[in-house]
N, C-alpha and C positions, 0 to 999 in steps of 0.2 A: 759256731758255724760248722757244718757238716763237712768233713773230709770227704769229698766224693770219690777220691782216687782211692783213698783207704777202703771206703765202702765197697767199691768196684772190685777191688783186689783181694778182699778178705778171703782168707784160707780156711775158714771154719763157716759151715752151713749156717743161715740165719732163718728166722721165722718171720715171715710176712703175715699180719692179721689182715682178714677181710672185713672191710667197713661198707656194707652195701647200703647205700641211702635211696631204695629202689621199692617199687610197690610190688614187683613180681620176680625177683630173683627167687630161683627154685628152691632154696631151703630156708631162706630167712627175709624174704620180700616183705616189706612193710614194717618190719620190727624197727628200724632206725630211722624212719622218716622224720621223726620230731628232732629239732636240731640239738636239744639239750640231751636227749637219748642217745643221739649218735655221737656226741662228743664224750659222752660218759662211757660208751662202749669202746670208743677209741683209746680212752685213758686205762680203762680196764684191761685192754689187749696189751697195753704198754707195761702195765703192772705185772701181766702174766708172762712176760718175756718176749713180746713182739719186738723186734728191732726195727721194723717197718710197719706202717699201716698203710694198705692199699685202700683208697676211697673211690667208689665207683658210684655213679647216679644213673647208669643205665644198664638194665639187665641185658646179657648176652646170651641167655638160655634159650634152647630151641623154640622157636614160635614167638619170642619177645617181640613187642612193637617198640619202635623208637621214641625215646623220650624228646620233648621239644627242646631245642638248644637252650633257650631262656632258662628252663626249669633246670637242665643239667647244670648250667653255668652257676645259677643260685645256689643249689644244693652243694656243688663242690667248693666253691669259694666260701660258703658259710661254715663248712666243716674245716677247711684249711686255716682260716682265721682263728678258729677256736683251738685248734690242735698244735699249730706251730708255736704258740706261747707256752705249751705244756712240754715243750722239747721234743716233740715227735718228728721223726723222719718220715715224709709223706710221699707215697708214690699215688699218682693218679691215674685211675684206670678209664681212659677215655679214647676217643677216636676222632675227635673233633679239635681243629688246631686252636679255635677260639678259646675251648675250655682249658686246653694246655697252657695257653699263653696266659691266661688269667690266674690260673692256679700257680704257675711258675713266678708270677709277679707277686704273689702273696707269700712266697717262701717255700713251695714245694720243691722236692728236689730230685724227683724221679717222675718220669711219664711212662705208663705201661700201656702200650698200643696194641690191642689184641689183633688189630688188622695189620700189624707189622708195616705201617707206611703205605698201605695199599688203598685205604678207604678215602683218606682225606690227605692230598698230595702236598698241602702246606704244612702238615703237622711236623715231619721231619725237618723242614726248614724252620719252624719255631723252635724245635729242639735244638738245632745248630746255632741259633742265635742266642741261646742260653746255656748257663753252665750247669748242667742237669745230666742225669743218667737216662738212658732210654731202653726200655724193654720192648725188643722186636720179637712178636710171636707169629710162629706159623699160621697162615690165614688162607682159606680157600673161598672165602664169601660168607655172607649171612647164612645162619643154618635155616633149615626147611621152615617155612611159615613166617619168618621175620620180616618179610616185605609184605605181609597182609595175606590176601587169599590166593597168591600166586607163588607157591613153594618154589625155591630154587631146584636146580637139577642136583641129582645125587652128587655130592662131593666126597664121598668117602670111599671111592674106589681109588686103589694105589697099585698102578701098573707095575712096578718094579718092587713092590714090598714097601710097607708103611715107612720103615726106617730110612730106606734109601730115598723115597720120594720126599718125606718130611724134610730130612736133611738137605737135599738138594735145592727143593724149593724154598726153604728158610734162608739159605745162602743167596739165594737170587734177591730175596726181600733185603737182606743186609747189604748187598751190592747196590741197590736202589737207595737205602738210606745213607750210604757213604757218598754217594754221588750228590745227594743233596746237601751234604757239607757237615753231617753228624760224624764226630771224631771215634775211631775205632775203640779207643780207650774209655769211651763213655757208653758203649753198647753191652746189652745183656740180650742172650736169646732164650726164647722159650718155645719148646716144640708143641705146644698148644693141646694138652691132653683134653680130650672131650670135644675139641671144635673139628667138626667133619670126620670125627673118629667116635662112633656111638658104642662100638663094642670092645670086649675085653681084648680081642685080636688085634685091635687097632691101637690100644693104649700101653699094654705090657710090653710090647716089643720096644717102645720108646724109652720106657724106664730101665729095661734091662740093657738097653743099647745106650745108656745116658753117656758113656765114654766116647761115643762117636760124636755127640755134640761138643763134649768138653774139648775133645781134639781140635776144634775149630779155634781154640784159643780165647774164646769168649765165655764169660761165666753164664751158668745155665739155671734159669729159674724153673721149678716145677710147681705146676699148679693142680694137684689131683685132688683137692678137698670136695668130697661130696659127689663126685662125678658120677654118672650113669653107669659106668664100667664097674665101679666099686658095688653098687647095689646088685649089678650083675653077678659078680663074683660071690656075694653073699646069698644071693637066690640060689646060684647054682650050687652051692655047698650045703644047701637046705637048711640054712640057719635062719632064713627070714620067715616072719610070721605071715598071717594071711593077708595082712595089710603092707606087707614088703618089709624091708630092713628098717630098724629103728635108726633115728638120728646118731644115737649114741654107738650103734655098730658101725655106721658109716665113718663115724668120727674115730673108732678105733683102728678100722683099715687105713684110713687116712695116715693115722699116726705111725702105723707100722711102714706105710710107705716112705713116710717122712724120714724114719730111721735109715731105711735103705738108700734113700736119694741122699742123705748126709754122709753115709758110709761111702758111697761112690762120688762123692765131690760136688754136690749141687751147691750152687751159690746160695740160694733160698728155696723154701717151700712156702708157697701161698696157702694159708689154711684158715678155716673158721673157728675151729677150737683150738686157740694157741696154747694153753696149759697142756693139753695131751702131747700135741706135736713139739712143743718146747722140750718136754721130757724125752721125747723120742730122738729129736735132734741131737740132744746132749749125748745120749748113748752112741748114736751114729757117728758123730764128731770123735768121741773117744775111741770107738773102735777103730776109725781110720788112723788115729795116732800110733795105734798099736799093731796095725797091719803089717 
């Protein structure tokens, strides 16, 4: 049985491997829809050093359409039933209370809610009723196009600076989750890189200001893997080809940011290429020991 408090309180940055069971995730949509392939990919990431597998069945990329609840439920529970017997620590990337409840009943240990309790008001209550960890991410609503033909208003304006506004808004979300009954020792926060933050100028201040989030007393998850701002960094440096940065280039930068996040005390990094970031996190954790 997983020691949730030890997992929450770890002093060494962990690697969380991304398992997208989706048609249209930006970098690996459709690759793991087959249940057997999804299970094998999860096991492969565990073997590569992932301490946690984060399973998502609904893409949250800009312009993504919502998956039917029944489809999300079937995909998630199928993967959980396969990976729990393999000894996996599972995080469930969902904004639906029904999916969270089903996954937790099958043995999942973490709920990763990209809406931070704002999309489904029942989800924090489900978490409060179970012994699990809850990742609360900064959220300003669905990204443009995700509601179909009527894009949301621009959500990437930060009146007081991105670091200040994200911190303050995220702490208000945490207050709401606490009011729903979630225990503070079960909460992990995530500044939500890439969510309502399209550019380098929106994301790097959150990484360089990681200590601001750590100062809240909550562990901090960083989800930088293959985000748009990484491609922008590579393109701006003149290293991208005619078709844009390669996946390998994006994973190299992801790993570099994983090392920096570990050096500065992130709880975990959420990544697609586990092996690269695992090596980077080892370096960052070691650096921190000698700093």
